[in-house]
C-alpha positions in Angstrom: 0.1 0.0 -0.1 1.2 3.1 -1.1 -0.4 6.4 -0.8 1.5 9.9 -1.7 2.0 12.4 0.8 0.4 14.5 -2.4 -2.7 12.3 -2.1 -3.3 13.2 1.1 -2.4 16.8 0.9 -4.2 18.0 -2.6 -4.3 21.9 -3.3 -7.9 22.4 -4.5 -10.9 24.6 -3.6 -13.7 24.9 -0.9 -16.0 23.9 0.3 -15.6 20.2 0.2 -12.9 17.6 -1.1 -15.9 14.9 -1.4 -18.5 17.2 -2.6 -17.0 19.6 -4.6 -13.1 18.7 -5.5 -14.0 15.2 -6.2 -17.5 15.8 -8.6 -15.1 18.3 -10.2 -12.1 15.6 -11.0 -14.8 12.6 -11.9 -15.9 15.2 -14.5 -12.4 15.8 -15.7 -11.8 12.3 -16.0 -15.0 11.9 -18.1 -14.1 14.4 -20.5 -10.7 12.5 -21.2 -13.1 9.4 -21.7 -15.0 11.4 -24.1 -12.0 12.6 -25.7 -11.1 8.8 -26.4 -14.2 7.9 -28.1 -14.5 7.5 -31.6 -17.5 8.9 -32.5 -18.9 12.1 -31.9 -20.3 13.7 -28.9 -23.4 16.4 -29.0 -24.0 16.8 -25.3 -23.4 15.8 -21.6 -25.9 15.3 -18.7 -25.5 14.7 -15.1 -27.1 12.8 -11.9 -26.1 13.0 -8.4 -27.0 10.2 -5.9 -26.8 9.8 -2.0 -25.1 12.2 0.0 -23.7 14.4 -3.2 -27.6 15.0 -3.8 -28.8 15.4 -0.3 -26.1 17.9 0.6 -25.1 18.8 -3.0 -26.3 22.4 -3.2 -24.5 23.5 0.2 -21.4 22.1 -1.0 -21.7 23.2 -4.2 -21.4 20.2 -6.0 -23.5 21.4 -8.6 -21.5 24.3 -9.6 -18.8 21.8 -9.4 -19.9 19.5 -12.0 -20.7 22.2 -14.1 -17.6 23.6 -14.4 -15.9 20.4 -14.0 -17.8 19.7 -17.7 -16.5 23.0 -18.9 -13.1 21.7 -18.3 -12.0 23.9 -14.9 -9.8 21.6 -12.6 -9.6 22.3 -8.8 -5.6 21.8 -8.9 -5.0 24.9 -11.1 -8.6 27.1 -10.3 -9.1 30.3 -11.7 -12.3 31.9 -9.4 -12.9 34.9 -11.9 -12.5 32.7 -15.0 -14.8 30.1 -13.7 -17.4 32.8 -12.5 -17.3 34.1 -15.8 -17.6 30.5 -17.8 -20.5 29.7 -15.1 -22.4 32.5 -15.9 -21.9 32.0 -19.4 -23.0 28.6 -19.2 -26.4 29.0 -17.6 -27.5 31.5 -20.4 -26.1 29.5 -23.3 -26.6 26.1 -22.1 -23.4 25.0 -23.7 -20.0 23.8 -22.1 -16.6 24.2 -24.3 -14.0 21.9 -22.8 -10.8 21.7 -24.7 -10.4 19.2 -27.3 -14.0 18.5 -27.6 -16.8 20.2 -29.8 -19.0 22.4 -27.8 -21.4 20.6 -26.1 -25.2 20.8 -24.9 -25.6 21.1 -21.3 -28.7 22.6 -19.5 -27.7 22.9 -15.9 -31.5 23.0 -15.2 -32.5 20.1 -17.1 -29.5 18.1 -17.6 -28.3 18.0 -14.0 -30.5 15.7 -11.8 -30.2 15.6 -8.1 -31.5 12.0 -7.1 -33.2 11.8 -3.8 -33.9 8.0 -4.1 -31.3 5.3 -2.5 -27.9 5.8 -2.7 -25.9 4.1 -5.7 -24.6 0.8 -4.4 -20.9 1.7 -4.4 -20.6 4.4 -2.1 -22.7 7.1 -0.9 -21.1 9.8 -2.9 -22.2 8.5 -6.4 -22.8 10.5 -9.5 -23.1 9.4 -13.3 -22.0 11.2 -16.2 -23.3 10.9 -19.5 -22.7 11.8 -23.3 -25.6 12.3 -25.6 -25.7 12.2 -29.4 -27.4 15.0 -31.6 -30.6 13.9 -30.7 -30.2 13.9 -27.1 -29.8 10.2 -26.8 -27.4 8.7 -24.1 -24.7 6.9 -25.9 -22.0 6.7 -23.4 -22.0 6.7 -19.7 -19.8 6.2 -16.7 -20.5 5.7 -12.8 -17.9 7.8 -10.8 -17.5 7.4 -6.6 -16.1 10.6 -4.8 -14.7 8.5 -1.4 -13.0 11.2 0.2 -10.2 13.5 0.3 -10.7 14.4 -3.3 -10.1 10.6 -4.6 -12.4 9.7 -7.2 -12.9 6.0 -8.4 -15.2 4.8 -11.2 -17.5 1.6 -10.3 -15.0 -0.9 -11.9 -12.1 0.5 -10.0 -14.0 0.5 -7.3 -15.0 -3.0 -7.4 -11.4 -3.9 -8.3 -10.0 -2.7 -5.0 -8.2 0.0 -6.7 -8.0 2.5 -4.1 -4.0 3.0 -3.9 -1.3 2.9 -5.8 -0.8 -0.3 -7.8 3.1 0.6 -9.0 6.1 -1.2 -8.2 6.4 -2.0 -4.2 8.2 0.8 -1.9 10.9 0.4 0.5 8.9 0.6 3.6 5.3 -1.0 2.3 3.4 -0.7 5.8 -0.2 -1.1 6.0 -0.6 -1.1 9.6 0.8 1.2 12.3 2.5 -2.2 13.9 4.1 -2.7 10.7 5.2 0.9 10.9 6.6 0.8 14.3 8.3 -2.8 13.3 10.1 -1.0 10.3 11.2 1.7 11.9 12.6 -0.1 14.9 14.6 -2.4 12.4 15.8 0.4 9.9 16.4 2.8 12.6 14.5 5.8 10.7 11.8 7.8 11.9 8.4 7.6 10.3 9.2 10.8 8.2 12.3 9.2 6.9 10.5 6.1 5.8 8.0 7.6 4.2 10.4 10.2 2.3 12.3 7.0 1.0 9.1 5.9 -0.3 8.3 9.1 -2.0 11.8 9.1 -3.4 10.8 5.7 -5.0 8.5 7.2 -7.3 9.8 11.2 -7.6 12.9 12.8 -7.1 14.2 15.0 -4.6 13.5 18.1 -6.2 9.7 17.2 -7.0 9.8 15.8 -3.3 11.0 19.3 -1.7 9.0 21.6 -4.4 5.6 19.7 -3.8 6.3 20.0 0.5 7.2 23.6 0.1 4.1 24.4 -2.0 1.9 22.6 0.4 2.9 24.7 3.2 3.1 27.7 1.2 -0.8 27.3 0.2 -1.8 26.3 3.8 0.0 29.4 5.4 -1.5 31.5 2.6 -4.8 30.5 3.6 -4.2 31.0 6.9 -3.3 34.4 6.4 -6.1 35.2 4.0 -8.8 34.1 6.7 -7.2 36.3 9.5 -7.7 39.3 7.7 -11.0 38.6 5.9 -14.2 39.0 7.7 -17.9 39.5 6.3 -20.6 36.8 5.9 -20.1 33.5 4.6 -22.3 32.5 1.3 -25.3 29.4 1.7 -27.7 31.4 3.8 -27.0 30.6 7.1 -25.3 34.2 7.7 -22.6 32.8 9.3 -20.4 35.5 10.3 -16.6 35.1 9.8 -15.0 35.4 13.4 -11.2 34.6 13.2 -10.2 38.2 12.0 -12.0 39.7 15.0 -10.6 36.6 17.6 -7.0 37.3 15.7 -7.5 41.1 16.2 -7.7 40.9 19.8 -5.3 38.2 20.5 -2.7 40.7 18.9 -3.8 43.6 20.8 -3.3 41.5 24.0 0.3 40.6 23.4 2.9 42.3 25.5 0.0 43.3 28.2 0.6 40.1 30.5 -3.2 39.8 31.0 -3.7 36.7 29.0 -4.4 33.4 30.8 -2.5 30.8 30.0 -5.5 28.9 28.3 -5.6 31.9 25.5 -3.2 29.6 23.6 -6.4 27.5 22.5 -7.6 30.7 21.0 -4.8 31.1 19.1 -5.1 27.6 17.7 -8.5 27.8 17.1 -8.6 30.9 15.3 -5.6 29.7 12.9 -7.8 26.6 12.0 -10.9 28.8 11.6 -9.3 30.9 9.5 -8.8 28.1 7.1 -12.0 26.5 7.7 -13.8 30.0 6.7 -11.9 30.3 3.5 -12.9 26.9 2.7 -16.5 27.7 3.5 -16.4 30.7 1.0 -15.0 28.3 -1.9 -11.4 29.5 -1.7 -8.3 27.6 -2.2 -7.3 25.2 0.5 -5.2 22.1 0.8 -7.2 18.7 1.7 -5.5 17.9 4.9 -7.1 15.1 4.7 -10.4 16.8 3.5 -11.6 20.2 3.0 -14.0 19.7 6.0 -11.3 19.0 8.0 -8.4 21.5 6.3 -8.0 23.4 8.9 -6.8 21.0 11.7 -2.9 20.5 10.4 -2.0 23.9 8.9 -3.4 25.3 12.2 -1.2 23.1 14.4 1.7 23.9 11.9 1.2 27.5 12.5 1.1 26.6 16.3 4.4 25.2 16.2 6.4 27.7 14.1 4.9 30.7 15.9 4.5 29.7 19.6 7.0 26.9 20.2 10.4 27.9 21.3 13.3 26.7 19.1 10.7 25.6 16.3 12.2 25.6 13.1 10.4 25.5 9.2 13.1 23.2 8.2 10.7 20.6 10.1 7.7 21.5 8.4 8.6 18.6 5.7 9.0 15.8 8.3 5.5 17.0 10.1 4.0 16.8 6.6 5.3 13.6 5.8 4.6 11.8 9.0 1.0 13.3 8.9 0.8 11.8 5.7 2.0 8.5 6.8 -0.8 8.5 9.4 -3.5 9.6 7.3 -2.7 7.2 4.7 -3.0 4.2 7.3 -6.6 5.5 8.3 -7.5 5.6 5.0 -6.5 2.3 3.5 -7.8 0.6 7.0 -11.0 2.8 7.6 -12.0 5.8 5.9 -11.4 9.5 5.8 -14.9 10.3 4.4 -17.7 11.8 6.5 -20.5 10.5 4.1 -18.8 6.9 5.0 -17.7 7.2 8.9 -18.9 10.5 10.1 -16.6 13.3 10.9 -14.6 11.0 13.4 -13.3 9.9 10.0 -12.3 13.9 9.2 -11.6 15.8 11.8 -10.8 12.8 13.6 -7.8 11.9 11.0 -6.8 15.1 10.5 -6.4 15.6 14.5 -4.8 12.1 14.4 -2.2 13.1 11.2 -1.7 16.8 13.2 -0.9 15.2 16.3 1.6 12.6 14.9 3.2 15.4 12.6 3.8 17.8 15.8 5.3 15.0 17.9 7.4 14.1 15.2 8.5 17.9 14.9 9.2 18.2 18.3 11.5 15.0 18.3 9.5 12.5 19.6 10.3 8.5 18.8 8.3 6.6 16.3 6.4 5.0 19.2 5.6 8.4 20.5 4.4 9.3 17.4 2.2 6.5 16.8 0.8 7.1 20.6 -0.1 10.8 19.6 -1.9 9.6 16.7 -3.7 7.3 18.5 -4.8 9.6 21.1 -6.1 12.2 19.0 -8.4 9.5 16.9 -9.3 7.9 20.2 -11.1 11.0 21.5 -13.0 11.6 18.3 -14.5 8.0 18.0 -18.1 8.4 17.6 -18.2 12.0 16.3 -21.3 12.5 13.6 -21.4 14.5 10.5 -24.3 16.7 10.8 -23.9 20.4 9.1 -26.7 22.5 9.3 -28.3 22.8 6.1 -25.5 21.0 4.4 -22.9 23.5 4.8 -19.3 22.9 5.7 -20.1 25.9 8.3 -21.6 24.7 11.3 -20.2 22.9 13.4 -17.2 22.1 11.1 -15.4 25.6 11.3 -15.1 25.0 15.1 -14.6 21.5 15.3 -11.3 22.1 13.3 -10.5 24.7 16.2 -11.3 21.8 18.7 -9.2 19.3 16.8 -6.4 21.3 16.3 -6.1 22.0 20.3 -6.5 18.0 20.7 -3.9 17.5 18.2 -1.4 19.5 20.4 -3.0 18.4 23.6 -2.2 14.7 22.2 1.3 15.3 21.1 2.3 17.0 24.5 0.7 14.2 26.3 2.7 11.5 24.0 5.9 13.2 24.7 5.5 12.9 28.4 5.7 9.2 28.0 8.0 6.7 26.6 5.4 5.2 23.6 4.5 2.8 25.7 0.5 2.7 26.0 -2.7 0.4 25.9 -4.7 0.8 23.2 -2.6 0.8 20.1 -3.6 3.2 16.9 -4.4 0.1 14.6 -7.1 -0.6 17.2 -8.3 2.7 17.5 -8.6 3.1 13.3 -10.6 -0.2 13.4 -12.9 1.1 16.3 -13.6 4.5 14.0 -14.3 1.9 10.7 -16.8 -0.3 12.9 -18.6 2.6 14.6 -18.7 4.2 11.0 -20.4 1.1 9.6 -22.9 1.0 12.9 -23.5 4.7 12.5 -26.9 5.8 11.0 -26.8 7.2 7.7 -28.7 10.5 9.3 -25.0 11.1 10.7 -22.9 10.7 7.6 -23.0 14.2 5.5 -26.8 13.9 4.6 -28.1 16.7 7.1 -31.0 14.2 7.5 -30.0 14.2 11.7 -28.3 16.0 14.6 -27.6 19.7 14.8 -28.8 19.7 10.6 -32.5 19.2 12.2 -32.6 20.5 15.2 -31.0 24.0 14.4 -33.2 26.6 12.9 -31.4 27.1 9.6 -33.8 29.4 7.7 
């Protein structure tokens, strides 16, 4: 099993990796599929199923599919161009992707929200169709957005192609237990093993550039969120708070009046800045998802700005360690709220951030594994019940608390020697089982929990 650090950390746009980035990726794959056909395609249609239908409008899934079919991609998204194209498509009922003729597509008639039973493969399903000049469907493909921007066709999902199938990597750990054994035998840290695996697939410069860009995008997202105020889109009239909290924290600096727990406010505002940007459709890094995108960058910013002796040279090790833990969780359980609730999103992000911080602070592999376990264990059972299907309430604050838990977990692990009762593998399996048992109402459908108990109109 190999999941690259750049699979776990993808540059994209808000508000959702499963509901925005994934459908846009699926649309891009479908366009490639159409380009390979020997016959002429005159139009396209789409249908959204399961969670993509129930919370699709709140997550801007319809917009993502429309722009994806027009040729826009999440990793190099230009908002101004996308806005102009979106407006034109609404009036012209035509999309113009590169390498294909102009295709008929009326968003009102050709994009269906199917509120019936979800497709059999995954709760986040979409079907894309190509039509002939008479409007008859002549080619179709089913895609599943399985979390974190990962997309599989129905055939790929059935074949189990949910991870890299290339040549074996030097350290092919599939469990935390394997990881610890390999670390002990090799004498390498988790970050070193992960780096060695990455370098078996790419060069040093590509890896270094990629890691640098990931942190630059994360950091820029925090910075934008800390200076932007106003009301978030979507109709809930949620006010951005990161800027005002940050302004107040800066004003208090040097006054010797702050209580020690104020550090939690710093961590929360960093995370909230990211998730407010995400909710507004800004550029974020999935970490491992958009809904949990604030936890890892907030923890890194806390390390860099508040920990004595911190150095940016440790950020690559942080990201590599976090990606190793995220890969284990994704491979053995899930990072998708639609599959396992928010324990799979913010819980996974907190485990990744705790592991990364422990590594940056000099933790042993055993302490790193312990940090991840503590953070994940104390998110078990967390539901995904966003009000009106928007990635705002409770998601934005939840990222702040996830960062606080991550730092606490790392600190606790470093106070010990790595010996602990519950292994990370057990916590991951428990999260998976809890997700299987969890009611569908609490899996990103906005049909239960806060989504129905909070007035939202």
